[in-house]
C-alpha positions, 0 to 999 in steps of 0.5 A: 500500499502506498500511503499519501498523507493529505490535507482535507479541504472539504468538511469532514462531516458529510450526510449520507445520500443513500439507504438506511443511512440517509441524512446520518453524518458520516466520516471517512478517515481515508480516500481508498482502502488497503483491504481492496475488497472485491464487493466494495462499492466505493471502488466504483467512485469516479474519485476512488483512487487507484488500487494500492493508494490510500490517502490519508487525511492528516488534519481530520481530527482538527478540521472535525473539532472546528466543525463541531465547535463552530457556534454557527453549525445549524445541524445538531450531530446526534450520531456519526457513521465511520467507514462509508467509503473506506475502512478506519481500521486499516493496519497502517499505525497512521491511519489508526492514529487519526482514526483514534484522535477523531473518535476521541473528538467525538467522545469528548463531546458525547456524540455517539458513533458507529464504525 
C-alpha cells in the first residue's frame, strides 16, 4: 500500500445520501482502502484512487473539532457513522492514530458513533 498524507479541504462531516444511512453524519478517515475488497462499492466511485493508493486526511481531527465547535453550526450531530467509503481500521499506524483521535473528539463531546 502506498499511503499518501494529504490535507482535507472539504468538510469532515458529510450527510449520507443513500439507503438506511440517508441523512446520517458520516466520516471517512481515508480516501481509498488497503483491503481492496472485491465487493466494495466505493471502488467504483469516480474519485476513488488507484488500487494500492490510500490518501490519509492528516488534518481530520483538527477539522472535525472546528466543525463541531463552530457556534454557527445549524445541524446538530446526533450520531456519526465511520467507514461509508473506506475502513477506519486499516493496519497502518498513521491511519489508526487519526481514527482514534477523531473518535476521541466525538467521545469528548458525547456524540455517539458507529464503525
